[in-house]
C-alpha positions in Angstrom: 85.2 148.3 107.1 83.2 145.2 105.4 85.9 144.7 102.9 89.0 144.3 105.8 86.2 141.8 107.7 85.4 140.1 104.2 89.0 139.9 103.6 90.0 138.5 107.1 87.5 135.8 107.0 88.9 134.9 103.3 92.5 134.8 104.6 91.0 132.3 107.8 89.0 130.1 105.4 92.4 130.1 103.4 94.3 128.8 105.9 91.8 126.4 107.3 91.9 124.9 104.1 95.6 124.3 103.6 95.6 122.4 106.9 92.8 120.1 106.2 94.7 119.2 102.8 98.3 118.5 104.6 96.5 116.5 106.9 95.1 114.0 104.8 97.4 113.8 101.7 99.5 110.7 104.0 96.5 108.4 103.2 95.9 109.4 99.7 99.3 109.1 98.4 99.2 105.2 100.3 96.4 104.4 98.2 97.5 105.6 95.2 101.2 104.9 95.2 100.6 101.1 96.1 98.2 100.5 93.1 100.3 102.7 91.3 104.0 101.0 92.1 101.9 97.2 91.9 101.2 98.3 87.9 104.9 99.9 87.3 106.6 96.6 88.6 104.3 94.2 86.9 104.8 95.8 83.7 108.3 96.1 83.8 108.8 92.0 84.9 106.8 91.8 81.4 109.4 93.7 79.5 112.7 92.7 81.4 111.3 88.8 80.4 110.5 89.7 77.1 113.8 91.3 76.8 115.6 88.5 78.1 113.5 86.3 74.9 115.1 88.8 72.6 118.4 88.4 73.9 118.7 85.1 73.6 117.8 84.5 70.2 120.9 86.9 69.4 122.7 84.7 71.3 123.4 87.1 74.5 123.1 85.6 78.1 120.0 87.1 79.5 120.5 89.7 82.7 118.2 90.2 86.1 117.8 92.8 88.0 115.8 92.3 90.8 114.2 95.9 92.9 115.1 95.4 96.1 113.7 98.3 98.2 111.1 101.1 97.2 111.1 104.3 99.0 108.1 106.9 97.9 109.2 110.1 100.2 107.5 113.5 99.6 106.7 115.8 101.7 103.7 118.5 101.7 104.6 122.1 103.3 101.7 124.9 104.3 102.6 128.1 105.4 100.3 130.9 106.3 101.4 134.8 107.9 99.0 137.7 108.4 100.1 141.5 109.1 98.4 144.6 109.9 99.4 148.2 110.0 97.8 151.0 111.9 93.9 150.7 112.8 92.2 149.8 109.6 89.1 149.2 111.6 88.8 152.8 112.6 87.8 154.3 109.7 89.6 157.5 108.4 92.4 156.2 110.7 94.2 154.6 107.6 96.6 151.7 108.0 96.5 148.4 105.8 95.5 144.7 106.8 97.7 142.0 104.6 99.2 138.6 104.5 100.4 135.2 102.3 99.5 131.5 102.1 101.9 129.2 100.4 101.5 125.3 99.4 104.6 123.1 98.7 105.1 119.2 97.5 107.9 117.3 96.6 107.9 113.5 95.6 111.3 111.6 95.3 111.1 108.0 94.8 114.4 106.0 95.4 114.5 102.6 93.8 117.3 100.0 94.9 118.2 97.2 92.7 120.3 94.1 93.0 121.8 92.2 90.2 120.9 88.3 90.1 124.3 86.0 89.8 126.3 83.0 91.0 124.7 80.3 92.6 121.4 82.6 92.7 121.3 82.3 89.0 122.3 79.2 88.5 119.6 77.7 90.8 116.8 80.3 89.5 117.8 80.1 85.5 119.9 77.1 84.9 118.6 74.4 86.6 115.4 72.2 85.7 112.3 73.0 87.7 111.3 69.7 89.5 108.0 68.5 88.4 107.0 68.6 91.9 106.9 72.1 92.0 105.1 72.4 88.5 101.8 70.0 88.3 100.5 71.8 91.4 99.5 74.6 88.9 97.2 72.4 87.0 95.0 72.3 89.9 95.2 76.1 89.8 93.6 75.6 86.6 96.1 76.6 83.9 96.3 74.7 81.0 98.0 71.8 81.3 98.9 71.5 77.6 100.1 74.7 77.7 102.1 74.4 80.6 103.5 70.7 79.5 104.3 72.2 76.2 106.4 74.9 77.7 108.2 72.8 80.6 108.8 69.3 79.8 111.3 68.4 77.8 110.0 64.8 77.7 106.8 62.6 79.5 108.0 59.1 79.6 108.4 57.7 76.2 107.0 61.3 74.6 109.6 63.2 73.6 109.2 67.1 73.0 110.3 69.7 70.7 114.0 70.5 70.9 114.5 73.8 69.2 117.9 75.9 69.1 118.5 79.7 68.5 121.8 78.7 66.8 119.9 77.3 63.9 121.2 73.8 64.0 119.1 71.1 63.5 116.1 70.5 66.0 114.4 68.0 67.1 110.4 67.6 66.4 107.9 66.7 68.8 107.0 62.8 69.0 103.5 62.3 67.7 103.1 60.4 71.3 103.7 63.4 73.0 101.1 65.9 70.5 98.5 63.5 70.9 99.2 63.3 74.6 98.8 67.0 75.6 95.3 66.8 73.9 94.0 64.0 75.7 95.5 65.6 79.0 93.3 69.1 77.7 90.3 67.2 77.2 90.7 65.3 80.8 91.1 68.5 82.2 88.3 70.2 81.0 86.0 67.3 82.1 87.3 67.3 85.7 88.9 63.7 85.3 92.7 65.0 86.0 93.9 66.0 89.4 97.3 65.9 91.2 97.9 65.2 94.4 100.7 65.9 96.5 102.2 64.4 99.6 104.7 67.3 101.8 108.1 65.8 102.9 108.8 64.5 106.5 111.3 65.2 108.6 113.4 61.7 110.1 112.3 60.4 112.9 113.6 57.7 115.1 111.9 54.8 113.2 111.1 56.2 110.2 113.9 58.0 107.7 113.4 61.2 106.2 111.1 61.8 103.2 110.9 63.5 100.1 107.9 65.2 98.9 105.6 63.1 96.5 103.1 64.1 93.7 101.0 61.6 92.0 99.0 62.2 88.6 95.1 61.0 89.3 93.2 59.4 87.0 89.8 58.6 89.0 87.1 56.3 87.7 84.8 57.4 85.7 81.2 56.0 84.0 81.6 58.2 81.1 82.5 56.4 78.0 84.9 59.4 76.3 86.4 60.1 79.7 87.3 56.3 80.1 88.1 55.9 76.6 90.9 59.4 77.0 92.3 57.8 80.4 93.0 54.5 78.5 95.1 56.5 76.0 96.9 58.7 78.4 97.7 55.1 80.2 98.9 53.8 77.1 101.1 56.7 76.0 102.6 56.9 79.2 102.8 53.3 79.8 100.7 52.5 83.0 98.9 49.5 83.7 95.6 48.8 82.8 93.2 50.5 85.3 96.0 52.6 87.1 94.2 55.3 88.8 96.9 57.3 90.0 100.9 57.2 88.8 103.7 58.4 91.1 105.4 61.1 89.2 109.7 61.1 89.1 112.2 63.1 87.6 114.0 61.2 84.9 113.8 59.4 82.0 112.9 55.9 83.5 110.6 54.8 86.1 112.0 52.9 89.1 108.5 50.4 88.8 105.6 50.5 87.4 103.0 52.7 88.3 105.5 56.0 87.8 106.0 58.5 85.2 109.1 59.7 84.7 109.4 63.6 83.4 112.3 65.2 82.9 111.9 69.5 83.0 112.8 72.4 81.2 115.1 75.1 83.1 113.8 78.9 82.7 116.4 79.2 80.5 115.3 76.4 78.2 111.8 77.8 77.8 113.4 81.3 77.0 115.4 79.5 74.3 112.1 77.4 72.8 110.3 80.3 73.0 112.8 82.6 71.2 113.3 80.2 68.4 110.1 80.9 67.0 109.8 84.7 67.5 109.5 87.0 64.5 112.9 88.5 63.7 114.0 90.6 60.7 115.0 89.2 57.7 118.0 91.9 57.2 119.5 90.3 60.6 119.3 87.0 58.9 120.8 88.1 56.3 123.7 89.4 58.2 124.2 86.1 60.2 123.4 88.0 63.6 120.5 85.6 64.0 119.2 82.2 63.1 115.6 82.1 61.0 112.8 81.5 62.9 111.7 77.5 63.4 108.6 76.7 61.8 106.4 73.7 63.5 105.8 70.8 62.0 101.7 70.2 61.2 101.8 67.4 64.1 103.8 69.2 66.6 102.5 71.4 69.3 102.3 75.1 67.9 104.2 78.2 69.7 102.5 78.9 73.1 103.3 82.4 72.5 104.0 84.2 69.7 106.0 87.6 69.4 105.6 89.7 66.6 108.4 92.1 64.9 108.6 95.2 63.3 110.3 98.4 62.2 107.9 101.0 64.3 107.1 101.1 68.1 103.2 99.2 68.2 100.5 101.4 70.2 99.2 100.4 73.5 95.8 99.2 71.8 98.5 96.7 69.9 101.3 95.5 72.3 100.5 93.8 75.7 104.0 94.2 76.1 106.7 95.4 74.2 110.3 96.3 74.0 113.1 97.8 71.5 116.3 95.9 70.3 118.7 96.9 67.5 116.3 99.2 66.4 113.4 96.7 65.9 110.1 96.6 68.4 109.1 93.2 69.6 105.9 92.2 71.1 102.9 90.5 71.8 99.8 91.6 70.8 97.0 92.7 73.3 94.2 90.8 71.3 96.3 87.1 71.7 94.9 85.8 74.5 96.9 82.3 74.4 99.8 84.0 74.2 99.1 86.4 76.6 98.0 83.5 79.0 101.2 81.3 78.4 103.6 84.9 79.1 101.6 85.1 82.2 102.2 81.4 82.9 106.1 82.1 82.1 105.8 84.7 85.5 103.7 82.3 87.5 106.3 79.5 86.7 109.6 82.0 87.2 108.3 82.9 90.3 107.8 79.5 91.9 111.2 78.3 90.6 113.4 81.3 92.3 114.8 80.1 96.2 116.7 82.5 96.7 116.5 83.9 100.0 116.2 87.2 98.6 113.0 88.6 99.1 110.3 90.5 97.4 111.0 94.2 96.8 109.9 96.1 100.1 108.0 99.8 99.4 108.1 101.7 101.8 105.4 104.8 101.5 105.2 107.4 104.3 101.8 108.2 105.5 102.5 111.4 107.5 
Protein backbone atom coordinates (compact mmCIF):
# COMPACT_ATOMS: atom_id res chain seq x y z
CA UNK A 1 0.00 0.00 0.00
CA UNK A 2 2.88 2.38 0.72
CA UNK A 3 4.33 1.79 -2.79
CA UNK A 4 1.07 2.71 -4.50
CA UNK A 5 0.81 5.84 -2.43
CA UNK A 6 4.30 6.89 -3.51
CA UNK A 7 3.48 6.21 -7.15
CA UNK A 8 0.38 8.32 -6.96
CA UNK A 9 2.25 11.23 -5.44
CA UNK A 10 4.98 11.01 -8.09
CA UNK A 11 2.40 10.98 -10.86
CA UNK A 12 0.65 14.05 -9.45
CA UNK A 13 3.94 15.95 -9.10
CA UNK A 14 4.94 15.12 -12.69
CA UNK A 15 1.62 16.34 -14.02
CA UNK A 16 1.92 19.63 -12.14
CA UNK A 17 5.49 20.09 -13.42
CA UNK A 18 4.42 19.70 -17.05
CA UNK A 19 1.56 22.12 -16.54
CA UNK A 20 3.97 24.65 -15.06
CA UNK A 21 6.35 24.30 -18.04
CA UNK A 22 3.62 24.86 -20.58
CA UNK A 23 2.35 27.99 -18.85
CA UNK A 24 5.77 29.71 -18.87
CA UNK A 25 7.05 28.75 -22.33
CA UNK A 26 5.50 31.77 -24.05
CA UNK A 27 7.40 34.55 -22.22
CA UNK A 28 10.59 32.48 -22.36
CA UNK A 29 10.34 32.13 -26.14
CA UNK A 30 9.68 35.86 -26.53
CA UNK A 31 12.94 36.68 -24.74
CA UNK A 32 14.88 34.11 -26.73
CA UNK A 33 13.33 34.61 -30.19
CA UNK A 34 13.59 38.38 -30.27
CA UNK A 35 17.35 38.45 -29.77
CA UNK A 36 17.90 35.42 -32.01
CA UNK A 37 16.00 36.99 -34.91
CA UNK A 38 17.77 40.33 -34.46
CA UNK A 39 21.19 38.64 -34.59
CA UNK A 40 20.28 36.54 -37.61
CA UNK A 41 18.82 39.49 -39.54
CA UNK A 42 21.97 41.52 -38.84
CA UNK A 43 24.15 38.64 -40.03
CA UNK A 44 22.14 38.25 -43.24
CA UNK A 45 22.23 41.99 -43.96
CA UNK A 46 26.03 41.96 -43.72
CA UNK A 47 26.24 38.95 -46.01
CA UNK A 48 23.84 40.47 -48.53
CA UNK A 49 25.84 43.70 -48.78
CA UNK A 50 29.15 41.85 -49.10
CA UNK A 51 27.65 39.54 -51.72
CA UNK A 52 26.42 42.50 -53.79
CA UNK A 53 29.89 44.08 -53.64
CA UNK A 54 31.42 40.82 -54.88
CA UNK A 55 28.82 40.49 -57.64
CA UNK A 56 29.59 44.01 -58.86
CA UNK A 57 33.28 43.11 -59.10
CA UNK A 58 32.27 40.36 -61.51
CA UNK A 59 30.07 42.79 -63.50
CA UNK A 60 26.78 41.39 -62.22
CA UNK A 61 23.95 43.61 -61.05
CA UNK A 62 23.17 43.73 -57.33
CA UNK A 63 20.06 42.05 -55.97
CA UNK A 64 18.14 43.03 -52.88
CA UNK A 65 15.56 40.88 -51.10
CA UNK A 66 13.97 42.34 -47.99
CA UNK A 67 12.20 40.30 -45.30
CA UNK A 68 8.74 41.76 -44.81
CA UNK A 69 7.29 39.42 -42.20
CA UNK A 70 8.61 36.82 -39.77
CA UNK A 71 6.20 34.61 -37.86
CA UNK A 72 7.63 32.34 -35.19
CA UNK A 73 4.88 29.76 -34.78
CA UNK A 74 5.36 27.21 -32.05
CA UNK A 75 3.13 24.85 -30.08
CA UNK A 76 3.67 23.16 -26.76
CA UNK A 77 1.26 20.50 -25.51
CA UNK A 78 1.15 18.38 -22.36
CA UNK A 79 -1.02 15.40 -21.66
CA UNK A 80 -1.57 13.10 -18.70
CA UNK A 81 -3.79 10.18 -17.91
CA UNK A 82 -4.31 7.75 -15.03
CA UNK A 83 -6.07 4.41 -14.68
CA UNK A 84 -6.89 2.16 -11.76
CA UNK A 85 -8.22 -1.36 -11.94
CA UNK A 86 -9.45 -3.30 -9.01
CA UNK A 87 -8.73 -2.18 -5.45
CA UNK A 88 -4.95 -2.05 -5.17
CA UNK A 89 -5.17 -0.12 -1.90
CA UNK A 90 -6.63 -3.20 -0.16
CA UNK A 91 -3.97 -5.71 0.59
CA UNK A 92 -4.58 -9.01 -1.17
CA UNK A 93 -7.55 -7.69 -3.21
CA UNK A 94 -5.60 -7.47 -6.45
CA UNK A 95 -5.61 -4.72 -9.06
CA UNK A 96 -3.24 -2.20 -10.64
CA UNK A 97 -2.54 1.51 -10.84
CA UNK A 98 -1.08 3.11 -14.02
CA UNK A 99 -0.72 6.36 -15.87
CA UNK A 100 1.09 8.24 -18.59
CA UNK A 101 2.67 11.67 -19.07
CA UNK A 102 3.25 13.33 -22.44
CA UNK A 103 4.91 16.49 -23.78
CA UNK A 104 5.29 17.68 -27.36
CA UNK A 105 6.90 20.85 -28.82
CA UNK A 106 7.16 22.14 -32.40
CA UNK A 107 8.62 25.31 -33.92
CA UNK A 108 7.76 26.23 -37.53
CA UNK A 109 8.79 29.83 -38.36
CA UNK A 110 7.62 31.45 -41.61
CA UNK A 111 9.67 34.19 -43.31
CA UNK A 112 8.24 36.32 -46.14
CA UNK A 113 10.66 38.06 -48.53
CA UNK A 114 10.05 40.75 -51.11
CA UNK A 115 12.53 41.64 -53.89
CA UNK A 116 13.43 45.31 -54.30
CA UNK A 117 12.84 46.42 -57.88
CA UNK A 118 11.47 49.18 -60.09
CA UNK A 119 11.28 52.71 -58.73
CA UNK A 120 12.12 51.51 -55.24
CA UNK A 121 15.40 50.00 -56.50
CA UNK A 122 16.20 53.11 -58.51
CA UNK A 123 15.67 55.47 -55.60
CA UNK A 124 17.47 53.35 -52.99
CA UNK A 125 20.42 52.16 -55.07
CA UNK A 126 20.92 54.32 -58.17
CA UNK A 127 20.10 57.84 -56.98
CA UNK A 128 22.91 59.88 -55.35
CA UNK A 129 22.40 60.32 -51.62
CA UNK A 130 21.84 63.94 -50.71
CA UNK A 131 24.45 65.76 -48.57
CA UNK A 132 21.63 66.79 -46.22
CA UNK A 133 21.10 63.09 -45.48
CA UNK A 134 24.77 62.18 -45.04
CA UNK A 135 26.37 65.07 -43.15
CA UNK A 136 24.33 64.76 -39.92
CA UNK A 137 26.10 61.41 -39.44
CA UNK A 138 29.22 63.43 -38.62
CA UNK A 139 27.48 64.79 -35.53
CA UNK A 140 26.79 61.19 -34.50
CA UNK A 141 30.51 60.60 -34.08
CA UNK A 142 31.23 58.68 -37.28
CA UNK A 143 34.72 59.46 -38.62
CA UNK A 144 34.31 62.32 -41.08
CA UNK A 145 37.22 61.25 -43.28
CA UNK A 146 35.91 57.71 -43.78
CA UNK A 147 32.37 58.93 -44.36
CA UNK A 148 33.33 61.51 -46.98
CA UNK A 149 35.83 59.21 -48.66
CA UNK A 150 33.13 56.60 -49.29
CA UNK A 151 30.20 58.88 -50.14
CA UNK A 152 31.60 61.98 -51.87
CA UNK A 153 32.70 62.29 -55.49
CA UNK A 154 33.78 65.89 -55.05
CA UNK A 155 33.75 68.57 -52.37
CA UNK A 156 34.12 72.00 -53.91
CA UNK A 157 37.21 71.92 -56.14
CA UNK A 158 38.54 68.78 -54.40
CA UNK A 159 37.80 65.55 -56.29
CA UNK A 160 37.75 62.02 -54.94
CA UNK A 161 39.04 58.84 -56.55
CA UNK A 162 37.06 57.49 -59.47
CA UNK A 163 37.54 53.73 -59.53
CA UNK A 164 36.05 51.36 -62.07
CA UNK A 165 35.37 47.64 -61.87
CA UNK A 166 35.80 47.17 -65.63
CA UNK A 167 39.55 47.64 -65.56
CA UNK A 168 39.48 50.93 -67.46
CA UNK A 169 41.63 53.81 -66.33
CA UNK A 170 40.29 55.47 -63.22
CA UNK A 171 40.98 58.89 -61.80
CA UNK A 172 43.14 59.51 -58.77
CA UNK A 173 41.96 61.67 -55.90
CA UNK A 174 43.31 65.19 -55.90
CA UNK A 175 45.90 66.12 -53.30
CA UNK A 176 43.48 68.82 -52.15
CA UNK A 177 40.88 66.13 -51.36
CA UNK A 178 43.36 64.00 -49.39
CA UNK A 179 44.54 66.90 -47.25
CA UNK A 180 40.97 68.14 -46.77
CA UNK A 181 39.91 64.80 -45.27
CA UNK A 182 42.89 64.79 -42.91
CA UNK A 183 42.23 68.34 -41.74
CA UNK A 184 38.52 67.67 -41.18
CA UNK A 185 39.32 64.55 -39.16
CA UNK A 186 41.67 66.53 -36.91
CA UNK A 187 39.03 69.24 -36.44
CA UNK A 188 36.45 66.59 -35.54
CA UNK A 189 38.82 65.06 -32.99
CA UNK A 190 39.35 68.53 -31.50
CA UNK A 191 35.58 69.24 -31.28
CA UNK A 192 36.05 72.08 -33.74
CA UNK A 193 33.73 70.77 -36.48
CA UNK A 194 29.97 70.34 -36.36
CA UNK A 195 26.90 70.19 -38.58
CA UNK A 196 23.73 72.24 -38.27
CA UNK A 197 20.51 71.29 -40.03
CA UNK A 198 17.43 73.45 -40.52
CA UNK A 199 14.24 71.51 -41.10
CA UNK A 200 12.16 72.27 -44.19
CA UNK A 201 9.12 74.51 -43.82
CA UNK A 202 5.81 74.38 -45.61
CA UNK A 203 4.55 77.23 -47.72
CA UNK A 204 2.39 79.90 -46.11
CA UNK A 205 0.39 82.81 -47.48
CA UNK A 206 3.37 85.12 -47.17
CA UNK A 207 6.37 82.76 -47.46
CA UNK A 208 7.21 80.08 -50.04
CA UNK A 209 8.20 76.60 -48.95
CA UNK A 210 11.80 76.24 -47.81
CA UNK A 211 13.83 73.06 -48.36
CA UNK A 212 16.02 71.47 -45.73
CA UNK A 213 19.29 73.34 -45.28
CA UNK A 214 22.57 72.02 -43.88
CA UNK A 215 25.60 73.99 -42.71
CA UNK A 216 29.19 73.07 -41.90
CA UNK A 217 30.27 74.96 -38.78
CA UNK A 218 33.86 76.03 -38.08
CA UNK A 219 33.45 77.80 -34.73
CA UNK A 220 35.95 80.35 -33.43
CA UNK A 221 38.82 78.85 -31.45
CA UNK A 222 41.73 80.17 -29.43
CA UNK A 223 43.94 77.19 -30.26
CA UNK A 224 46.66 78.07 -32.82
CA UNK A 225 46.56 74.51 -34.20
CA UNK A 226 42.77 74.60 -34.68
CA UNK A 227 42.96 78.05 -36.27
CA UNK A 228 45.56 76.80 -38.74
CA UNK A 229 43.50 73.72 -39.61
CA UNK A 230 40.37 75.81 -40.12
CA UNK A 231 42.32 78.07 -42.42
CA UNK A 232 43.43 75.06 -44.48
CA UNK A 233 39.83 73.84 -44.74
CA UNK A 234 38.57 77.28 -45.82
CA UNK A 235 41.30 77.48 -48.43
CA UNK A 236 40.54 73.98 -49.76
CA UNK A 237 36.83 74.78 -49.97
CA UNK A 238 37.41 78.31 -51.31
CA UNK A 239 35.54 79.90 -48.42
CA UNK A 240 36.01 83.53 -47.35
CA UNK A 241 38.59 84.19 -44.64
CA UNK A 242 37.07 83.91 -41.17
CA UNK A 243 33.93 82.16 -42.45
CA UNK A 244 32.48 80.20 -39.51
CA UNK A 245 29.62 78.49 -41.31
CA UNK A 246 29.07 77.38 -44.90
CA UNK A 247 25.86 76.15 -46.46
CA UNK A 248 26.08 72.82 -48.26
CA UNK A 249 24.48 72.48 -51.70
CA UNK A 250 24.46 69.67 -54.23
CA UNK A 251 26.47 70.31 -57.39
CA UNK A 252 29.93 71.24 -58.64
CA UNK A 253 29.66 75.03 -58.40
CA UNK A 254 28.30 77.38 -55.76
CA UNK A 255 25.67 80.06 -56.25
CA UNK A 256 27.42 82.62 -54.05
CA UNK A 257 30.37 82.85 -51.63
CA UNK A 258 29.97 81.05 -48.32
CA UNK A 259 28.62 77.85 -49.87
CA UNK A 260 30.19 74.42 -50.34
CA UNK A 261 29.19 72.40 -53.40
CA UNK A 262 29.19 68.61 -53.02
CA UNK A 263 28.60 65.82 -55.52
CA UNK A 264 27.64 62.65 -53.70
CA UNK A 265 27.65 59.04 -54.75
CA UNK A 266 24.82 56.54 -54.98
CA UNK A 267 24.90 53.25 -53.10
CA UNK A 268 25.80 51.56 -56.39
CA UNK A 269 28.85 53.77 -56.95
CA UNK A 270 29.90 53.33 -53.29
CA UNK A 271 29.77 49.55 -53.70
CA UNK A 272 31.68 49.78 -57.00
CA UNK A 273 34.45 51.79 -55.35
CA UNK A 274 34.77 49.20 -52.57
CA UNK A 275 34.65 46.34 -55.08
CA UNK A 276 37.44 47.81 -57.22
CA UNK A 277 40.06 47.29 -54.50
CA UNK A 278 38.99 43.91 -53.11
CA UNK A 279 41.17 40.84 -53.50
CA UNK A 280 40.27 38.42 -56.32
CA UNK A 281 41.85 35.13 -57.47
CA UNK A 282 44.57 35.64 -60.08
CA UNK A 283 43.07 32.85 -62.17
CA UNK A 284 39.88 34.91 -62.56
CA UNK A 285 41.93 37.86 -63.80
CA UNK A 286 43.88 35.65 -66.22
CA UNK A 287 40.64 34.25 -67.64
CA UNK A 288 39.23 37.73 -68.14
CA UNK A 289 36.36 37.08 -65.73
CA UNK A 290 37.23 40.19 -63.72
CA UNK A 291 39.73 43.03 -63.83
CA UNK A 292 42.85 43.38 -61.66
CA UNK A 293 42.39 45.09 -58.31
CA UNK A 294 42.91 48.84 -58.20
CA UNK A 295 45.97 49.90 -56.22
CA UNK A 296 45.73 53.34 -54.62
CA UNK A 297 48.64 55.75 -54.85
CA UNK A 298 50.58 56.96 -51.79
CA UNK A 299 48.87 60.37 -51.87
CA UNK A 300 45.37 58.92 -52.20
CA UNK A 301 43.04 57.79 -49.42
CA UNK A 302 43.57 54.07 -48.91
CA UNK A 303 40.62 51.66 -49.21
CA UNK A 304 38.18 52.14 -46.37
CA UNK A 305 37.16 48.47 -46.48
CA UNK A 306 39.62 45.64 -47.11
CA UNK A 307 37.99 42.48 -48.47
CA UNK A 308 40.14 39.36 -48.46
CA UNK A 309 39.85 36.35 -50.76
CA UNK A 310 40.78 32.74 -49.99
CA UNK A 311 40.06 29.32 -51.53
CA UNK A 312 38.81 27.96 -48.21
CA UNK A 313 36.16 29.23 -45.85
CA UNK A 314 37.60 31.43 -43.08
CA UNK A 315 36.89 30.43 -39.50
CA UNK A 316 34.52 32.34 -37.25
CA UNK A 317 37.58 33.65 -35.39
CA UNK A 318 38.96 35.09 -38.65
CA UNK A 319 35.93 36.56 -40.39
CA UNK A 320 33.58 39.34 -39.35
CA UNK A 321 31.36 38.40 -42.32
CA UNK A 322 31.97 36.14 -45.31
CA UNK A 323 30.32 34.88 -48.51
CA UNK A 324 31.18 32.24 -51.09
CA UNK A 325 31.21 33.02 -54.82
CA UNK A 326 32.50 30.96 -57.76
CA UNK A 327 34.48 28.63 -55.53
CA UNK A 328 36.25 31.34 -53.51
CA UNK A 329 35.48 32.91 -50.16
CA UNK A 330 35.41 36.69 -49.67
CA UNK A 331 35.56 38.06 -46.16
CA UNK A 332 36.34 40.97 -43.87
CA UNK A 333 38.76 40.22 -41.05
CA UNK A 334 37.35 40.27 -37.55
CA UNK A 335 40.47 42.00 -36.21
CA UNK A 336 40.35 44.76 -38.87
CA UNK A 337 38.58 47.40 -36.81
CA UNK A 338 38.75 50.13 -39.49
CA UNK A 339 37.17 47.91 -42.15
CA UNK A 340 34.46 46.72 -39.76
CA UNK A 341 33.60 50.31 -38.81
CA UNK A 342 33.46 51.40 -42.45
CA UNK A 343 31.30 48.39 -43.35
CA UNK A 344 28.91 49.20 -40.50
CA UNK A 345 28.78 52.78 -41.78
CA UNK A 346 27.68 51.42 -45.15
CA UNK A 347 24.77 49.73 -43.40
CA UNK A 348 23.82 53.06 -41.76
CA UNK A 349 24.08 54.87 -45.09
CA UNK A 350 22.03 52.22 -46.86
CA UNK A 351 19.35 52.41 -44.19
CA UNK A 352 18.97 56.19 -44.34
CA UNK A 353 19.11 56.15 -48.15
CA UNK A 354 16.02 53.94 -48.32
CA UNK A 355 12.96 56.00 -49.11
CA UNK A 356 10.53 53.22 -50.01
CA UNK A 357 7.15 53.05 -48.33
CA UNK A 358 7.70 49.41 -47.37
CA UNK A 359 8.64 49.26 -43.70
CA UNK A 360 11.05 46.86 -42.05
CA UNK A 361 10.23 43.25 -41.32
CA UNK A 362 7.38 42.63 -38.87
CA UNK A 363 8.28 39.92 -36.38
CA UNK A 364 5.36 38.03 -34.82
CA UNK A 365 6.19 35.90 -31.77
CA UNK A 366 3.20 34.17 -30.13
CA UNK A 367 3.17 34.54 -26.35
CA UNK A 368 0.59 31.94 -25.48
